[in-house]
mmCIF file of the C-alpha atoms, coordinates in Angstrom:
data_MODEL
# 
_entry.id   MODEL 
# 
loop_
_atom_site.group_PDB 
_atom_site.id 
_atom_site.type_symbol 
_atom_site.label_atom_id 
_atom_site.label_alt_id 
_atom_site.label_comp_id 
_atom_site.label_asym_id 
_atom_site.label_entity_id 
_atom_site.label_seq_id 
_atom_site.pdbx_PDB_ins_code 
_atom_site.Cartn_x 
_atom_site.Cartn_y 
_atom_site.Cartn_z 
_atom_site.occupancy 
_atom_site.B_iso_or_equiv 
_atom_site.pdbx_formal_charge 
_atom_site.auth_seq_id 
_atom_site.auth_comp_id 
_atom_site.auth_asym_id 
_atom_site.auth_atom_id 
_atom_site.pdbx_PDB_model_num 
ATOM 1   C CA . MET A 1 1   ? -60.135 -14.522 27.927 1.00 0.00 ? 1   MET A CA 1 
ATOM 2   C CA . THR A 1 2   ? -59.604 -10.895 28.958 1.00 0.00 ? 2   THR A CA 1 
ATOM 3   C CA . ALA A 1 3   ? -57.953 -10.480 32.333 1.00 0.00 ? 3   ALA A CA 1 
ATOM 4   C CA . PRO A 1 4   ? -59.883 -8.476  34.949 1.00 0.00 ? 4   PRO A CA 1 
ATOM 5   C CA . MET A 1 5   ? -58.947 -4.858  35.488 1.00 0.00 ? 5   MET A CA 1 
ATOM 6   C CA . PRO A 1 6   ? -56.630 -4.406  38.499 1.00 0.00 ? 6   PRO A CA 1 
ATOM 7   C CA . THR A 1 7   ? -58.246 -2.926  41.593 1.00 0.00 ? 7   THR A CA 1 
ATOM 8   C CA . ALA A 1 8   ? -56.697 -0.031  43.481 1.00 0.00 ? 8   ALA A CA 1 
ATOM 9   C CA . GLN A 1 9   ? -55.469 -2.523  46.094 1.00 0.00 ? 9   GLN A CA 1 
ATOM 10  C CA . ASP A 1 10  ? -53.946 -4.718  43.355 1.00 0.00 ? 10  ASP A CA 1 
ATOM 11  C CA . THR A 1 11  ? -52.085 -1.712  41.987 1.00 0.00 ? 11  THR A CA 1 
ATOM 12  C CA . VAL A 1 12  ? -50.737 -0.669  45.387 1.00 0.00 ? 12  VAL A CA 1 
ATOM 13  C CA . SER A 1 13  ? -49.654 -4.258  46.130 1.00 0.00 ? 13  SER A CA 1 
ATOM 14  C CA . LEU A 1 14  ? -47.797 -4.450  42.813 1.00 0.00 ? 14  LEU A CA 1 
ATOM 15  C CA . LEU A 1 15  ? -46.097 -1.077  43.270 1.00 0.00 ? 15  LEU A CA 1 
ATOM 16  C CA . GLU A 1 16  ? -44.877 -1.842  46.792 1.00 0.00 ? 16  GLU A CA 1 
ATOM 17  C CA . ALA A 1 17  ? -43.052 -4.908  45.417 1.00 0.00 ? 17  ALA A CA 1 
ATOM 18  C CA . VAL A 1 18  ? -41.153 -2.824  42.834 1.00 0.00 ? 18  VAL A CA 1 
ATOM 19  C CA . PRO A 1 19  ? -37.636 -1.901  44.036 1.00 0.00 ? 19  PRO A CA 1 
ATOM 20  C CA . ALA A 1 20  ? -37.922 1.667   42.707 1.00 0.00 ? 20  ALA A CA 1 
ATOM 21  C CA . PHE A 1 21  ? -41.000 2.252   44.905 1.00 0.00 ? 21  PHE A CA 1 
ATOM 22  C CA . ARG A 1 22  ? -40.003 0.132   47.895 1.00 0.00 ? 22  ARG A CA 1 
ATOM 23  C CA . GLU A 1 23  ? -39.103 3.136   50.067 1.00 0.00 ? 23  GLU A CA 1 
ATOM 24  C CA . LEU A 1 24  ? -42.525 4.754   49.633 1.00 0.00 ? 24  LEU A CA 1 
ATOM 25  C CA . GLY A 1 25  ? -45.130 4.693   52.393 1.00 0.00 ? 25  GLY A CA 1 
ATOM 26  C CA . ARG A 1 26  ? -48.725 3.583   51.992 1.00 0.00 ? 26  ARG A CA 1 
ATOM 27  C CA . ALA A 1 27  ? -50.143 7.063   51.273 1.00 0.00 ? 27  ALA A CA 1 
ATOM 28  C CA . GLU A 1 28  ? -47.377 7.725   48.747 1.00 0.00 ? 28  GLU A CA 1 
ATOM 29  C CA . LEU A 1 29  ? -48.000 4.407   46.989 1.00 0.00 ? 29  LEU A CA 1 
ATOM 30  C CA . GLU A 1 30  ? -51.697 5.233   46.784 1.00 0.00 ? 30  GLU A CA 1 
ATOM 31  C CA . ALA A 1 31  ? -50.838 8.585   45.184 1.00 0.00 ? 31  ALA A CA 1 
ATOM 32  C CA . VAL A 1 32  ? -48.733 6.811   42.535 1.00 0.00 ? 32  VAL A CA 1 
ATOM 33  C CA . ALA A 1 33  ? -51.418 4.145   42.032 1.00 0.00 ? 33  ALA A CA 1 
ATOM 34  C CA . ALA A 1 34  ? -53.966 6.885   41.344 1.00 0.00 ? 34  ALA A CA 1 
ATOM 35  C CA . VAL A 1 35  ? -52.045 8.007   38.217 1.00 0.00 ? 35  VAL A CA 1 
ATOM 36  C CA . ALA A 1 36  ? -51.118 4.484   36.971 1.00 0.00 ? 36  ALA A CA 1 
ATOM 37  C CA . MET A 1 37  ? -53.082 3.266   33.949 1.00 0.00 ? 37  MET A CA 1 
ATOM 38  C CA . PRO A 1 38  ? -53.326 -0.366  32.698 1.00 0.00 ? 38  PRO A CA 1 
ATOM 39  C CA . ARG A 1 39  ? -51.719 -1.025  29.306 1.00 0.00 ? 39  ARG A CA 1 
ATOM 40  C CA . ARG A 1 40  ? -51.567 -4.325  27.432 1.00 0.00 ? 40  ARG A CA 1 
ATOM 41  C CA . PHE A 1 41  ? -49.208 -5.460  24.672 1.00 0.00 ? 41  PHE A CA 1 
ATOM 42  C CA . GLU A 1 42  ? -49.384 -8.484  22.392 1.00 0.00 ? 42  GLU A CA 1 
ATOM 43  C CA . PRO A 1 43  ? -46.421 -10.823 21.697 1.00 0.00 ? 43  PRO A CA 1 
ATOM 44  C CA . GLY A 1 44  ? -43.871 -9.034  19.511 1.00 0.00 ? 44  GLY A CA 1 
ATOM 45  C CA . GLU A 1 45  ? -45.518 -5.637  19.974 1.00 0.00 ? 45  GLU A CA 1 
ATOM 46  C CA . VAL A 1 46  ? -43.088 -2.756  20.525 1.00 0.00 ? 46  VAL A CA 1 
ATOM 47  C CA . VAL A 1 47  ? -43.689 -0.799  23.735 1.00 0.00 ? 47  VAL A CA 1 
ATOM 48  C CA . PHE A 1 48  ? -41.313 1.965   22.652 1.00 0.00 ? 48  PHE A CA 1 
ATOM 49  C CA . LEU A 1 49  ? -38.419 2.394   20.240 1.00 0.00 ? 49  LEU A CA 1 
ATOM 50  C CA . GLU A 1 50  ? -34.847 3.473   20.835 1.00 0.00 ? 50  GLU A CA 1 
ATOM 51  C CA . GLY A 1 51  ? -34.787 7.212   20.144 1.00 0.00 ? 51  GLY A CA 1 
ATOM 52  C CA . ASP A 1 52  ? -38.452 7.817   21.080 1.00 0.00 ? 52  ASP A CA 1 
ATOM 53  C CA . ASP A 1 53  ? -39.352 10.572  23.519 1.00 0.00 ? 53  ASP A CA 1 
ATOM 54  C CA . SER A 1 54  ? -39.143 9.301   27.081 1.00 0.00 ? 54  SER A CA 1 
ATOM 55  C CA . ASP A 1 55  ? -42.571 10.095  28.527 1.00 0.00 ? 55  ASP A CA 1 
ATOM 56  C CA . THR A 1 56  ? -43.820 6.956   30.337 1.00 0.00 ? 56  THR A CA 1 
ATOM 57  C CA . CYS A 1 57  ? -42.475 4.254   32.629 1.00 0.00 ? 57  CYS A CA 1 
ATOM 58  C CA . TYR A 1 58  ? -44.011 0.795   32.903 1.00 0.00 ? 58  TYR A CA 1 
ATOM 59  C CA . VAL A 1 59  ? -44.415 -1.753  35.685 1.00 0.00 ? 59  VAL A CA 1 
ATOM 60  C CA . VAL A 1 60  ? -44.990 -5.337  34.507 1.00 0.00 ? 60  VAL A CA 1 
ATOM 61  C CA . ARG A 1 61  ? -48.061 -6.981  36.032 1.00 0.00 ? 61  ARG A CA 1 
ATOM 62  C CA . ARG A 1 62  ? -48.093 -10.135 33.885 1.00 0.00 ? 62  ARG A CA 1 
ATOM 63  C CA . GLY A 1 63  ? -45.984 -11.455 31.027 1.00 0.00 ? 63  GLY A CA 1 
ATOM 64  C CA . HIS A 1 64  ? -42.454 -10.700 29.862 1.00 0.00 ? 64  HIS A CA 1 
ATOM 65  C CA . ALA A 1 65  ? -40.662 -8.094  27.750 1.00 0.00 ? 65  ALA A CA 1 
ATOM 66  C CA . ARG A 1 66  ? -37.089 -7.440  26.694 1.00 0.00 ? 66  ARG A CA 1 
ATOM 67  C CA . ALA A 1 67  ? -34.902 -4.403  26.041 1.00 0.00 ? 67  ALA A CA 1 
ATOM 68  C CA . LEU A 1 68  ? -32.941 -4.374  22.763 1.00 0.00 ? 68  LEU A CA 1 
ATOM 69  C CA . ARG A 1 69  ? -30.241 -2.131  21.378 1.00 0.00 ? 69  ARG A CA 1 
ATOM 70  C CA . GLU A 1 70  ? -29.423 -1.779  17.687 1.00 0.00 ? 70  GLU A CA 1 
ATOM 71  C CA . HIS A 1 71  ? -25.746 -1.778  16.767 1.00 0.00 ? 71  HIS A CA 1 
ATOM 72  C CA . ALA A 1 72  ? -23.894 -1.043  13.560 1.00 0.00 ? 72  ALA A CA 1 
ATOM 73  C CA . GLY A 1 73  ? -24.764 -3.420  10.736 1.00 0.00 ? 73  GLY A CA 1 
ATOM 74  C CA . GLY A 1 74  ? -28.249 -4.050  12.112 1.00 0.00 ? 74  GLY A CA 1 
ATOM 75  C CA . ARG A 1 75  ? -27.059 -6.380  14.874 1.00 0.00 ? 75  ARG A CA 1 
ATOM 76  C CA . GLN A 1 76  ? -29.340 -6.423  17.920 1.00 0.00 ? 76  GLN A CA 1 
ATOM 77  C CA . ILE A 1 77  ? -28.207 -7.027  21.490 1.00 0.00 ? 77  ILE A CA 1 
ATOM 78  C CA . THR A 1 78  ? -30.621 -7.970  24.276 1.00 0.00 ? 78  THR A CA 1 
ATOM 79  C CA . LEU A 1 79  ? -29.825 -5.800  27.270 1.00 0.00 ? 79  LEU A CA 1 
ATOM 80  C CA . ALA A 1 80  ? -32.351 -7.117  29.777 1.00 0.00 ? 80  ALA A CA 1 
ATOM 81  C CA . THR A 1 81  ? -35.561 -9.070  30.230 1.00 0.00 ? 81  THR A CA 1 
ATOM 82  C CA . PHE A 1 82  ? -38.488 -8.004  32.408 1.00 0.00 ? 82  PHE A CA 1 
ATOM 83  C CA . GLY A 1 83  ? -41.132 -10.022 34.234 1.00 0.00 ? 83  GLY A CA 1 
ATOM 84  C CA . PRO A 1 84  ? -43.854 -9.416  36.835 1.00 0.00 ? 84  PRO A CA 1 
ATOM 85  C CA . GLY A 1 85  ? -42.821 -6.772  39.360 1.00 0.00 ? 85  GLY A CA 1 
ATOM 86  C CA . ASP A 1 86  ? -40.112 -5.282  37.120 1.00 0.00 ? 86  ASP A CA 1 
ATOM 87  C CA . ILE A 1 87  ? -40.064 -1.659  35.994 1.00 0.00 ? 87  ILE A CA 1 
ATOM 88  C CA . PHE A 1 88  ? -38.629 -0.271  32.759 1.00 0.00 ? 88  PHE A CA 1 
ATOM 89  C CA . GLY A 1 89  ? -38.379 3.206   31.278 1.00 0.00 ? 89  GLY A CA 1 
ATOM 90  C CA . GLU A 1 90  ? -38.141 4.587   34.807 1.00 0.00 ? 90  GLU A CA 1 
ATOM 91  C CA . LEU A 1 91  ? -35.882 7.505   33.865 1.00 0.00 ? 91  LEU A CA 1 
ATOM 92  C CA . ALA A 1 92  ? -38.999 9.035   32.287 1.00 0.00 ? 92  ALA A CA 1 
ATOM 93  C CA . MET A 1 93  ? -40.010 9.900   35.857 1.00 0.00 ? 93  MET A CA 1 
ATOM 94  C CA . PHE A 1 94  ? -37.150 12.396  35.988 1.00 0.00 ? 94  PHE A CA 1 
ATOM 95  C CA . ASP A 1 95  ? -36.507 13.734  32.474 1.00 0.00 ? 95  ASP A CA 1 
ATOM 96  C CA . VAL A 1 96  ? -37.701 13.672  28.859 1.00 0.00 ? 96  VAL A CA 1 
ATOM 97  C CA . GLU A 1 97  ? -34.536 12.410  27.194 1.00 0.00 ? 97  GLU A CA 1 
ATOM 98  C CA . ARG A 1 98  ? -34.717 9.991   24.251 1.00 0.00 ? 98  ARG A CA 1 
ATOM 99  C CA . ARG A 1 99  ? -35.140 6.285   24.918 1.00 0.00 ? 99  ARG A CA 1 
ATOM 100 C CA . SER A 1 100 ? -31.794 4.482   25.066 1.00 0.00 ? 100 SER A CA 1 
ATOM 101 C CA . ALA A 1 101 ? -33.212 1.111   23.956 1.00 0.00 ? 101 ALA A CA 1 
ATOM 102 C CA . THR A 1 102 ? -36.203 -0.568  22.322 1.00 0.00 ? 102 THR A CA 1 
ATOM 103 C CA . VAL A 1 103 ? -38.555 -2.625  24.491 1.00 0.00 ? 103 VAL A CA 1 
ATOM 104 C CA . GLU A 1 104 ? -40.817 -5.287  23.011 1.00 0.00 ? 104 GLU A CA 1 
ATOM 105 C CA . ALA A 1 105 ? -43.273 -7.795  24.464 1.00 0.00 ? 105 ALA A CA 1 
ATOM 106 C CA . LEU A 1 106 ? -42.206 -11.453 24.454 1.00 0.00 ? 106 LEU A CA 1 
ATOM 107 C CA . ASP A 1 107 ? -45.689 -12.752 25.240 1.00 0.00 ? 107 ASP A CA 1 
ATOM 108 C CA . ASP A 1 108 ? -48.990 -11.230 26.344 1.00 0.00 ? 108 ASP A CA 1 
ATOM 109 C CA . VAL A 1 109 ? -47.894 -8.414  28.643 1.00 0.00 ? 109 VAL A CA 1 
ATOM 110 C CA . GLU A 1 110 ? -50.003 -6.444  31.111 1.00 0.00 ? 110 GLU A CA 1 
ATOM 111 C CA . THR A 1 111 ? -48.428 -3.327  32.574 1.00 0.00 ? 111 THR A CA 1 
ATOM 112 C CA . LEU A 1 112 ? -49.144 -0.273  34.648 1.00 0.00 ? 112 LEU A CA 1 
ATOM 113 C CA . ALA A 1 113 ? -48.166 2.811   32.657 1.00 0.00 ? 113 ALA A CA 1 
ATOM 114 C CA . ILE A 1 114 ? -47.172 5.934   34.592 1.00 0.00 ? 114 ILE A CA 1 
ATOM 115 C CA . LEU A 1 115 ? -46.699 9.215   32.750 1.00 0.00 ? 115 LEU A CA 1 
ATOM 116 C CA . GLY A 1 116 ? -43.482 11.002  33.606 1.00 0.00 ? 116 GLY A CA 1 
ATOM 117 C CA . SER A 1 117 ? -45.371 14.302  33.849 1.00 0.00 ? 117 SER A CA 1 
ATOM 118 C CA . ASP A 1 118 ? -47.683 12.799  36.490 1.00 0.00 ? 118 ASP A CA 1 
ATOM 119 C CA . MET A 1 119 ? -44.740 11.509  38.522 1.00 0.00 ? 119 MET A CA 1 
ATOM 120 C CA . ARG A 1 120 ? -42.928 14.845  38.329 1.00 0.00 ? 120 ARG A CA 1 
ATOM 121 C CA . ARG A 1 121 ? -46.090 16.587  39.530 1.00 0.00 ? 121 ARG A CA 1 
ATOM 122 C CA . LEU A 1 122 ? -46.331 14.168  42.456 1.00 0.00 ? 122 LEU A CA 1 
ATOM 123 C CA . MET A 1 123 ? -42.677 14.758  43.311 1.00 0.00 ? 123 MET A CA 1 
ATOM 124 C CA . HIS A 1 124 ? -43.281 18.525  43.364 1.00 0.00 ? 124 HIS A CA 1 
ATOM 125 C CA . GLU A 1 125 ? -46.339 18.091  45.580 1.00 0.00 ? 125 GLU A CA 1 
ATOM 126 C CA . HIS A 1 126 ? -44.730 15.487  47.876 1.00 0.00 ? 126 HIS A CA 1 
ATOM 127 C CA . ALA A 1 127 ? -41.018 16.098  48.369 1.00 0.00 ? 127 ALA A CA 1 
ATOM 128 C CA . ALA A 1 128 ? -40.668 12.813  50.265 1.00 0.00 ? 128 ALA A CA 1 
ATOM 129 C CA . ILE A 1 129 ? -41.589 10.875  47.106 1.00 0.00 ? 129 ILE A CA 1 
ATOM 130 C CA . ALA A 1 130 ? -38.800 12.565  45.145 1.00 0.00 ? 130 ALA A CA 1 
ATOM 131 C CA . VAL A 1 131 ? -36.213 11.841  47.847 1.00 0.00 ? 131 VAL A CA 1 
ATOM 132 C CA . LYS A 1 132 ? -37.240 8.204   48.294 1.00 0.00 ? 132 LYS A CA 1 
ATOM 133 C CA . LEU A 1 133 ? -37.331 7.540   44.536 1.00 0.00 ? 133 LEU A CA 1 
ATOM 134 C CA . ALA A 1 134 ? -33.872 9.078   44.146 1.00 0.00 ? 134 ALA A CA 1 
ATOM 135 C CA . VAL A 1 135 ? -32.507 6.874   46.943 1.00 0.00 ? 135 VAL A CA 1 
ATOM 136 C CA . SER A 1 136 ? -34.008 3.741   45.357 1.00 0.00 ? 136 SER A CA 1 
ATOM 137 C CA . LEU A 1 137 ? -32.675 4.552   41.889 1.00 0.00 ? 137 LEU A CA 1 
ATOM 138 C CA . VAL A 1 138 ? -29.179 5.321   43.236 1.00 0.00 ? 138 VAL A CA 1 
ATOM 139 C CA . ARG A 1 139 ? -29.155 1.922   44.933 1.00 0.00 ? 139 ARG A CA 1 
ATOM 140 C CA . ARG A 1 140 ? -30.205 0.224   41.695 1.00 0.00 ? 140 ARG A CA 1 
ATOM 141 C CA . LEU A 1 141 ? -27.505 2.095   39.771 1.00 0.00 ? 141 LEU A CA 1 
ATOM 142 C CA . ARG A 1 142 ? -24.862 1.071   42.315 1.00 0.00 ? 142 ARG A CA 1 
ATOM 143 C CA . ALA A 1 143 ? -25.970 -2.573  42.073 1.00 0.00 ? 143 ALA A CA 1 
ATOM 144 C CA . ALA A 1 144 ? -25.882 -2.400  38.259 1.00 0.00 ? 144 ALA A CA 1 
ATOM 145 C CA . ASN A 1 145 ? -22.355 -0.951  38.326 1.00 0.00 ? 145 ASN A CA 1 
ATOM 146 C CA . GLU A 1 146 ? -21.204 -3.701  40.692 1.00 0.00 ? 146 GLU A CA 1 
ATOM 147 C CA . ARG A 1 147 ? -22.754 -6.324  38.426 1.00 0.00 ? 147 ARG A CA 1 
ATOM 148 C CA . LEU A 1 148 ? -21.015 -4.883  35.350 1.00 0.00 ? 148 LEU A CA 1 
ATOM 149 C CA . ALA A 1 149 ? -17.686 -4.752  37.183 1.00 0.00 ? 149 ALA A CA 1 
ATOM 150 C CA . SER A 1 150 ? -18.101 -8.378  38.232 1.00 0.00 ? 150 SER A CA 1 
ATOM 151 C CA . GLN A 1 151 ? -19.000 -9.470  34.699 1.00 0.00 ? 151 GLN A CA 1 
ATOM 152 C CA . SER A 1 152 ? -15.857 -7.878  33.304 1.00 0.00 ? 152 SER A CA 1 
ATOM 153 C CA . PHE A 1 153 ? -13.817 -10.500 35.198 1.00 0.00 ? 153 PHE A CA 1 
ATOM 154 C CA . GLN A 1 154 ? -16.052 -13.464 34.321 1.00 0.00 ? 154 GLN A CA 1 
ATOM 155 C CA . THR A 1 155 ? -15.433 -16.007 31.603 1.00 0.00 ? 155 THR A CA 1 
ATOM 156 C CA . VAL A 1 156 ? -18.036 -16.507 28.872 1.00 0.00 ? 156 VAL A CA 1 
ATOM 157 C CA . GLN A 1 157 ? -19.121 -19.727 30.581 1.00 0.00 ? 157 GLN A CA 1 
ATOM 158 C CA . SER A 1 158 ? -19.623 -17.963 33.897 1.00 0.00 ? 158 SER A CA 1 
ATOM 159 C CA . ARG A 1 159 ? -21.592 -15.133 32.275 1.00 0.00 ? 159 ARG A CA 1 
ATOM 160 C CA . VAL A 1 160 ? -23.909 -17.553 30.457 1.00 0.00 ? 160 VAL A CA 1 
ATOM 161 C CA . ALA A 1 161 ? -24.418 -19.540 33.680 1.00 0.00 ? 161 ALA A CA 1 
ATOM 162 C CA . ALA A 1 162 ? -25.162 -16.320 35.585 1.00 0.00 ? 162 ALA A CA 1 
ATOM 163 C CA . VAL A 1 163 ? -27.750 -15.215 33.008 1.00 0.00 ? 163 VAL A CA 1 
ATOM 164 C CA . LEU A 1 164 ? -29.403 -18.626 33.071 1.00 0.00 ? 164 LEU A CA 1 
ATOM 165 C CA . ALA A 1 165 ? -29.404 -18.631 36.889 1.00 0.00 ? 165 ALA A CA 1 
ATOM 166 C CA . GLN A 1 166 ? -31.111 -15.207 36.885 1.00 0.00 ? 166 GLN A CA 1 
ATOM 167 C CA . LEU A 1 167 ? -33.802 -16.519 34.519 1.00 0.00 ? 167 LEU A CA 1 
ATOM 168 C CA . VAL A 1 168 ? -34.303 -19.498 36.832 1.00 0.00 ? 168 VAL A CA 1 
ATOM 169 C CA . GLU A 1 169 ? -34.741 -17.175 39.821 1.00 0.00 ? 169 GLU A CA 1 
ATOM 170 C CA . GLN A 1 170 ? -37.251 -15.093 37.874 1.00 0.00 ? 170 GLN A CA 1 
ATOM 171 C CA . ALA A 1 171 ? -39.202 -18.193 36.846 1.00 0.00 ? 171 ALA A CA 1 
ATOM 172 C CA . GLN A 1 172 ? -39.237 -19.489 40.422 1.00 0.00 ? 172 GLN A CA 1 
ATOM 173 C CA . ALA A 1 173 ? -40.465 -16.115 41.675 1.00 0.00 ? 173 ALA A CA 1 
ATOM 174 C CA . GLU A 1 174 ? -43.379 -16.597 39.286 1.00 0.00 ? 174 GLU A CA 1 
ATOM 175 C CA . GLY A 1 175 ? -44.194 -20.054 40.643 1.00 0.00 ? 175 GLY A CA 1 
ATOM 176 C CA . ALA A 1 176 ? -41.797 -22.460 38.885 1.00 0.00 ? 176 ALA A CA 1 
ATOM 177 C CA . PRO A 1 177 ? -40.637 -25.520 40.907 1.00 0.00 ? 177 PRO A CA 1 
ATOM 178 C CA . ASP A 1 178 ? -37.291 -25.876 42.693 1.00 0.00 ? 178 ASP A CA 1 
ATOM 179 C CA . ARG A 1 179 ? -36.052 -28.304 40.035 1.00 0.00 ? 179 ARG A CA 1 
ATOM 180 C CA . ASP A 1 180 ? -36.830 -28.943 36.357 1.00 0.00 ? 180 ASP A CA 1 
ATOM 181 C CA . VAL A 1 181 ? -37.406 -25.224 35.750 1.00 0.00 ? 181 VAL A CA 1 
ATOM 182 C CA . PRO A 1 182 ? -38.606 -24.449 32.194 1.00 0.00 ? 182 PRO A CA 1 
ATOM 183 C CA . ILE A 1 183 ? -36.970 -21.397 30.598 1.00 0.00 ? 183 ILE A CA 1 
ATOM 184 C CA . THR A 1 184 ? -38.273 -19.843 27.397 1.00 0.00 ? 184 THR A CA 1 
ATOM 185 C CA . ALA A 1 185 ? -35.124 -18.542 25.711 1.00 0.00 ? 185 ALA A CA 1 
ATOM 186 C CA . THR A 1 186 ? -33.097 -19.401 22.629 1.00 0.00 ? 186 THR A CA 1 
ATOM 187 C CA . GLN A 1 187 ? -29.346 -19.872 22.535 1.00 0.00 ? 187 GLN A CA 1 
ATOM 188 C CA . ALA A 1 188 ? -29.174 -16.532 20.740 1.00 0.00 ? 188 ALA A CA 1 
ATOM 189 C CA . ASP A 1 189 ? -31.151 -14.857 23.564 1.00 0.00 ? 189 ASP A CA 1 
ATOM 190 C CA . LEU A 1 190 ? -28.811 -16.245 26.212 1.00 0.00 ? 190 LEU A CA 1 
ATOM 191 C CA . ALA A 1 191 ? -25.745 -15.226 24.206 1.00 0.00 ? 191 ALA A CA 1 
ATOM 192 C CA . LYS A 1 192 ? -27.028 -11.651 23.845 1.00 0.00 ? 192 LYS A CA 1 
ATOM 193 C CA . LEU A 1 193 ? -27.816 -11.356 27.539 1.00 0.00 ? 193 LEU A CA 1 
ATOM 194 C CA . ALA A 1 194 ? -24.373 -12.728 28.435 1.00 0.00 ? 194 ALA A CA 1 
ATOM 195 C CA . GLY A 1 195 ? -22.540 -10.559 25.894 1.00 0.00 ? 195 GLY A CA 1 
ATOM 196 C CA . SER A 1 196 ? -21.044 -13.552 24.104 1.00 0.00 ? 196 SER A CA 1 
ATOM 197 C CA . SER A 1 197 ? -21.212 -15.102 20.660 1.00 0.00 ? 197 SER A CA 1 
ATOM 198 C CA . ARG A 1 198 ? -23.932 -17.644 19.968 1.00 0.00 ? 198 ARG A CA 1 
ATOM 199 C CA . GLU A 1 199 ? -21.268 -20.252 19.197 1.00 0.00 ? 199 GLU A CA 1 
ATOM 200 C CA . SER A 1 200 ? -19.588 -19.821 22.583 1.00 0.00 ? 200 SER A CA 1 
ATOM 201 C CA . ALA A 1 201 ? -22.906 -19.959 24.422 1.00 0.00 ? 201 ALA A CA 1 
ATOM 202 C CA . SER A 1 202 ? -23.944 -23.043 22.449 1.00 0.00 ? 202 SER A CA 1 
ATOM 203 C CA . ARG A 1 203 ? -20.722 -24.889 23.332 1.00 0.00 ? 203 ARG A CA 1 
ATOM 204 C CA . PHE A 1 204 ? -21.189 -24.180 27.032 1.00 0.00 ? 204 PHE A CA 1 
ATOM 205 C CA . LEU A 1 205 ? -24.862 -25.167 26.986 1.00 0.00 ? 205 LEU A CA 1 
ATOM 206 C CA . ALA A 1 206 ? -23.804 -28.481 25.433 1.00 0.00 ? 206 ALA A CA 1 
ATOM 207 C CA . VAL A 1 207 ? -21.421 -28.973 28.379 1.00 0.00 ? 207 VAL A CA 1 
ATOM 208 C CA . LEU A 1 208 ? -24.303 -28.335 30.810 1.00 0.00 ? 208 LEU A CA 1 
ATOM 209 C CA . GLU A 1 209 ? -26.512 -30.747 28.896 1.00 0.00 ? 209 GLU A CA 1 
ATOM 210 C CA . ARG A 1 210 ? -23.920 -33.520 28.988 1.00 0.00 ? 210 ARG A CA 1 
ATOM 211 C CA . ALA A 1 211 ? -23.588 -32.948 32.740 1.00 0.00 ? 211 ALA A CA 1 
ATOM 212 C CA . GLY A 1 212 ? -27.347 -33.383 33.159 1.00 0.00 ? 212 GLY A CA 1 
ATOM 213 C CA . VAL A 1 213 ? -27.802 -29.846 34.460 1.00 0.00 ? 213 VAL A CA 1 
ATOM 214 C CA . ILE A 1 214 ? -30.092 -28.811 31.580 1.00 0.00 ? 214 ILE A CA 1 
ATOM 215 C CA . SER A 1 215 ? -31.880 -30.246 28.567 1.00 0.00 ? 215 SER A CA 1 
ATOM 216 C CA . GLN A 1 216 ? -32.576 -28.235 25.429 1.00 0.00 ? 216 GLN A CA 1 
ATOM 217 C CA . GLY A 1 217 ? -35.444 -28.013 22.947 1.00 0.00 ? 217 GLY A CA 1 
ATOM 218 C CA . ARG A 1 218 ? -36.599 -25.605 20.268 1.00 0.00 ? 218 ARG A CA 1 
ATOM 219 C CA . GLY A 1 219 ? -36.646 -22.116 21.757 1.00 0.00 ? 219 GLY A CA 1 
ATOM 220 C CA . ARG A 1 220 ? -36.679 -23.351 25.328 1.00 0.00 ? 220 ARG A CA 1 
ATOM 221 C CA . LEU A 1 221 ? -34.675 -25.344 27.818 1.00 0.00 ? 221 LEU A CA 1 
ATOM 222 C CA . VAL A 1 222 ? -35.199 -26.962 31.199 1.00 0.00 ? 222 VAL A CA 1 
ATOM 223 C CA . VAL A 1 223 ? -32.825 -26.439 34.109 1.00 0.00 ? 223 VAL A CA 1 
ATOM 224 C CA . HIS A 1 224 ? -32.971 -29.725 36.002 1.00 0.00 ? 224 HIS A CA 1 
ATOM 225 C CA . ASP A 1 225 ? -30.478 -28.839 38.732 1.00 0.00 ? 225 ASP A CA 1 
ATOM 226 C CA . PRO A 1 226 ? -30.359 -25.102 39.626 1.00 0.00 ? 226 PRO A CA 1 
ATOM 227 C CA . PRO A 1 227 ? -27.838 -25.535 42.491 1.00 0.00 ? 227 PRO A CA 1 
ATOM 228 C CA . ALA A 1 228 ? -25.439 -27.291 40.099 1.00 0.00 ? 228 ALA A CA 1 
ATOM 229 C CA . LEU A 1 229 ? -25.934 -24.489 37.574 1.00 0.00 ? 229 LEU A CA 1 
ATOM 230 C CA . ARG A 1 230 ? -24.977 -21.877 40.180 1.00 0.00 ? 230 ARG A CA 1 
ATOM 231 C CA . GLY A 1 231 ? -21.759 -23.808 40.718 1.00 0.00 ? 231 GLY A CA 1 
ATOM 232 C CA . TYR A 1 232 ? -20.627 -22.633 37.274 1.00 0.00 ? 232 TYR A CA 1 
ATOM 233 C CA . VAL A 1 233 ? -20.939 -18.949 38.286 1.00 0.00 ? 233 VAL A CA 1 
ATOM 234 C CA . TYR A 1 234 ? -17.682 -17.585 39.685 1.00 0.00 ? 234 TYR A CA 1 
# 
């Protein structure tokens, strides 16, 4: 069944929940909403490829996507996953550099697509939008740097637990229960997100399973005790 087209109010409500746009006022959000266009992607469909021209940013309305990077020998690393309320490709709002990663849909994904040229025009017409977007993006960059610095001191086990805890938080933000949270991710996905080998991630997941914190199935797992899981993050 085809989902209904988002109304102008739906679009504004979605944008105001996005960290990159959180500093914008109502009139500014409405100006951005006026240039946002709905785009849909099927499971496995590529939104854009690493090396493509950077001309559009996307806000996820429904569904999930992931960012991938190709390394020597054809090995792929998952850099991030995106769900409702997340934005990706946001640097297209500021420049036309090449994409630094590939993004593909994990399931049926509905997005708002915003052309970089439209955002740059808005920033020229409304200086406050440019300033507020810059402030938001600087804050996100600072948080990302702090997260990377923290991860550099974490063990593999702690990194895998942290990734899994983030997926739990995302699922709960989308309506999952406090306990017995289903997560759609393979051991390979978790290993890529944590920057570890699949073998190391698998060994730690087995420890969590024996402790009753999680149970595993094909391509998915259930986190039975999220507070206990967070106890493995240090």
